C-alpha positions as CSV (number, residue, x, y, z in Angstrom):
1,M,-6.1,14.6,-17.9
2,N,-4.0,11.5,-18.9
3,S,-5.7,10.1,-22.1
4,K,-7.1,6.5,-22.3
5,T,-7.3,3.8,-24.5
6,A,-10.6,2.3,-25.4
7,V,-11.2,-1.6,-26.5
8,I,-14.3,-1.9,-28.7
9,F,-16.2,-4.9,-30.0
10,G,-19.1,-4.4,-32.2
11,S,-17.8,-1.6,-34.1
12,T,-19.7,-2.1,-37.5
13,G,-22.9,-1.5,-36.1
14,L,-24.9,1.5,-35.7
15,I,-23.7,2.2,-32.2
16,G,-20.4,1.2,-32.8
17,V,-19.6,3.3,-35.9
18,E,-20.8,6.2,-34.0
19,L,-18.4,5.6,-31.0
20,I,-15.5,5.5,-33.0
21,N,-16.6,8.9,-34.9
22,L,-16.4,10.3,-31.2
23,F,-12.9,8.3,-30.4
24,I,-11.7,10.2,-33.1
25,E,-12.6,13.6,-31.9
26,D,-12.6,13.2,-28.3
27,D,-8.9,14.3,-26.8
28,Y,-9.6,12.1,-23.6
29,W,-8.8,8.8,-25.7
30,E,-5.5,8.5,-27.0
31,K,-6.3,5.3,-29.1
32,A,-8.7,2.9,-29.5
33,E,-8.4,-0.9,-30.4
34,V,-11.0,-2.0,-32.5
35,F,-11.7,-5.5,-33.1
36,L,-14.1,-6.7,-36.0
37,R,-14.2,-9.0,-38.9
38,Q,-13.7,-6.9,-41.5
39,A,-11.8,-3.5,-41.7
40,L,-13.3,-0.2,-41.8
41,P,-12.4,2.9,-44.0
42,I,-10.7,4.8,-41.6
43,T,-7.6,6.9,-41.8
44,S,-7.1,8.1,-38.4
45,N,-3.8,7.1,-36.5
46,K,-5.7,6.8,-33.3
47,I,-8.0,3.7,-34.4
48,S,-6.2,0.3,-34.6
49,Q,-7.7,-2.1,-36.4
50,H,-7.6,-5.6,-35.7
51,V,-9.1,-8.3,-38.3
52,T,-10.4,-10.5,-35.7
53,N,-11.5,-14.3,-36.3
54,F,-14.0,-14.3,-33.2
55,E,-14.1,-18.3,-33.4
56,K,-10.4,-18.1,-32.2
57,L,-10.3,-15.1,-29.8
58,D,-7.8,-16.4,-27.7
59,Q,-5.0,-15.7,-30.5
60,Y,-5.7,-11.7,-30.1
61,A,-5.7,-12.1,-26.2
62,H,-2.8,-10.1,-25.9
63,L,-3.8,-7.1,-28.1
64,I,-7.4,-6.8,-25.8
65,K,-5.8,-4.1,-23.4
66,G,-6.8,-0.6,-22.5
67,D,-8.7,1.4,-20.1
68,V,-12.6,1.0,-21.1
69,L,-14.1,-1.7,-22.6
70,F,-17.1,-1.0,-24.9
71,I,-19.2,-4.2,-25.9
72,C,-21.5,-3.5,-28.8
73,L,-22.1,-7.0,-30.2
74,G,-25.5,-8.3,-31.1
75,T,-27.5,-9.9,-33.8
76,T,-31.2,-10.9,-34.4
77,M,-32.8,-14.1,-34.3
78,K,-33.1,-13.8,-38.0
79,N,-29.8,-13.1,-39.0
80,A,-28.1,-15.6,-36.6
81,G,-30.5,-18.4,-37.9
82,S,-30.7,-20.3,-35.1
83,K,-31.2,-19.9,-31.0
84,E,-27.4,-21.1,-30.7
85,A,-25.8,-19.0,-33.0
86,F,-27.6,-16.1,-31.2
87,R,-26.7,-17.3,-28.0
88,Y,-23.2,-17.3,-29.4
89,V,-23.0,-13.7,-30.4
90,D,-25.4,-12.1,-27.6
91,F,-23.9,-13.8,-24.5
92,E,-20.9,-16.6,-25.2
93,L,-18.7,-13.8,-27.1
94,P,-19.1,-10.7,-25.0
95,Y,-18.5,-13.1,-22.1
96,K,-15.0,-14.5,-23.5
97,V,-13.9,-10.6,-24.5
98,A,-15.0,-9.3,-21.1
99,S,-13.2,-12.2,-19.3
100,I,-10.1,-11.6,-21.4
101,A,-10.3,-7.6,-21.0
102,H,-10.7,-8.0,-17.4
103,A,-7.6,-10.5,-16.9
104,N,-5.7,-8.1,-18.9
105,G,-6.1,-5.0,-16.6
106,V,-9.3,-3.4,-18.1
107,K,-11.2,-1.6,-15.5
108,T,-14.5,-0.4,-16.5
109,L,-17.1,-2.2,-19.0
110,L,-19.9,-0.5,-21.0
111,L,-22.3,-3.3,-22.7
112,V,-25.1,-2.3,-25.5
113,S,-28.0,-4.7,-23.8
114,S,-32.0,-4.4,-24.6
115,L,-34.6,-2.9,-22.8
116,G,-36.5,-5.5,-21.1
117,A,-33.5,-7.5,-20.5
118,N,-34.4,-10.1,-17.8
119,P,-32.6,-13.5,-16.9
120,Q,-36.0,-14.8,-15.8
121,S,-37.9,-13.5,-19.1
122,S,-39.9,-16.0,-20.9
123,N,-38.7,-14.2,-23.8
124,F,-35.4,-16.0,-25.4
125,Y,-33.9,-12.9,-26.5
126,L,-34.6,-11.3,-23.0
127,R,-33.4,-13.7,-21.3
128,T,-30.3,-14.0,-23.0
129,K,-29.7,-10.1,-22.8
130,G,-30.7,-10.3,-19.1
131,E,-28.3,-13.7,-18.6
132,I,-25.1,-11.6,-20.1
133,E,-25.9,-8.6,-17.7
134,S,-26.1,-10.8,-14.6
135,K,-22.4,-13.4,-15.9
136,L,-20.7,-10.0,-16.5
137,Q,-21.3,-8.5,-13.1
138,S,-19.8,-11.4,-11.5
139,I,-16.2,-11.2,-13.5
140,G,-15.2,-7.9,-11.3
141,F,-14.9,-5.0,-13.3
142,E,-14.1,-1.7,-10.7
143,S,-16.9,-0.1,-12.7
144,Y,-19.9,-1.5,-15.1
145,Y,-22.5,0.0,-16.7
146,F,-25.5,-2.0,-19.2
147,F,-27.4,-0.1,-21.7
148,R,-30.7,-0.7,-22.3
149,P,-32.2,1.2,-25.7
150,S,-35.5,0.8,-27.1
151,I,-36.0,0.9,-31.0
152,L,-32.8,2.3,-32.5
153,F,-32.7,5.0,-35.0
154,G,-30.0,5.1,-37.5
155,K,-29.3,4.1,-41.0
156,R,-28.6,0.4,-41.2
157,N,-26.6,-1.3,-44.1
158,S,-29.3,-4.4,-43.7
159,R,-33.2,-3.7,-43.8
160,R,-35.3,-5.3,-40.9
161,K,-38.9,-4.8,-42.1
162,G,-40.0,-6.0,-38.3
163,E,-37.8,-3.2,-36.9
164,N,-39.1,-0.5,-39.3
165,F,-42.6,-1.1,-38.4
166,G,-41.5,-0.9,-34.8
167,K,-39.8,2.2,-35.5
168,F,-42.9,3.6,-37.2
169,L,-45.1,2.9,-34.3
170,V,-42.6,4.4,-31.8
171,R,-42.7,7.5,-33.9
172,V,-46.5,7.8,-34.0
173,L,-46.7,6.9,-30.3
174,K,-44.1,9.1,-29.0
175,F,-46.2,11.6,-27.4
176,A,-48.3,8.7,-25.5
177,L,-45.3,7.7,-24.4
178,V,-44.8,9.4,-21.1
179,G,-44.2,8.8,-17.3
180,K,-43.2,5.2,-16.8
181,L,-43.7,4.9,-20.6
182,R,-40.9,6.8,-21.9
183,K,-38.2,4.1,-21.9
184,Y,-40.1,2.8,-24.8
185,R,-39.3,5.6,-26.9
186,G,-37.1,5.0,-29.9
187,V,-33.6,6.5,-29.7
188,K,-30.7,7.5,-31.9
189,A,-27.7,5.6,-32.3
190,S,-25.7,8.7,-31.8
191,A,-27.5,9.2,-28.8
192,V,-26.5,6.1,-27.3
193,A,-22.9,6.5,-28.5
194,F,-22.7,10.2,-26.8
195,A,-24.4,8.5,-23.4
196,M,-21.4,5.8,-23.5
197,N,-18.6,8.1,-24.0
198,H,-20.0,10.7,-21.4
199,I,-20.2,8.0,-18.8
200,A,-17.2,5.8,-19.8
201,K,-15.1,9.6,-18.9
202,N,-17.6,10.8,-16.2
203,G,-19.4,7.7,-14.6
204,F,-22.8,7.7,-13.5
205,S,-25.2,7.0,-10.6
206,N,-27.0,4.2,-12.2
207,K,-25.6,0.7,-13.8
208,I,-28.6,0.4,-15.9
209,I,-29.2,3.2,-18.5
210,E,-32.3,2.9,-20.3
211,S,-33.7,5.2,-23.4
212,E,-35.1,8.0,-21.7
213,Q,-31.9,8.7,-19.5
214,I,-29.7,8.2,-22.5
215,I,-32.1,10.8,-24.2
216,E,-31.5,13.4,-21.5
217,L,-27.7,12.8,-21.3
218,E,-27.5,13.8,-24.8
219,K,-29.3,16.9,-24.4
220,S,-27.3,17.7,-21.2
């Protein structure tokens, strides 16, 4: 087995941190090129951290090289402060990153999207998520996978009151979320990372992977 190089954007969030831990432990990955605003306290020589000014991404284009691109970028409307700022983080930046990576020969793309992503949605958040999925498909990667988790479980550095209430409801209603409603079950960030790592190595029959499939992959 030839070891591979992972490229990851969005490495300081719930899923990104879990992915880096997997990269360190998994012999499939020879190294990981990590692009972030502030360095993480990581000592593994498999992890190359690139402190990046994302507004000047072209300056780092020569470094965005590898075999598999993981995009875990994302924000909230509250944290972004405006629709324009939100769209920059969740649409413009992922598209720019993916375009550079593809031009540099990266073959596979994995993106963390959102449950309900739909380019025709009347909801701005879900419409933006759907639009970036559609846009990334047009770039021409040999393989691409979009992960659509429901509410994520994991320890965040910042508090999100609305999200915390959503987590409470998901836990309370877990046993009612069956059949077609299973995709609304909450999912651990570590399970999403596990599924992304597994599919990056082995491929998958579906291009869109929702919460119930993520949970089943972790169990398998």
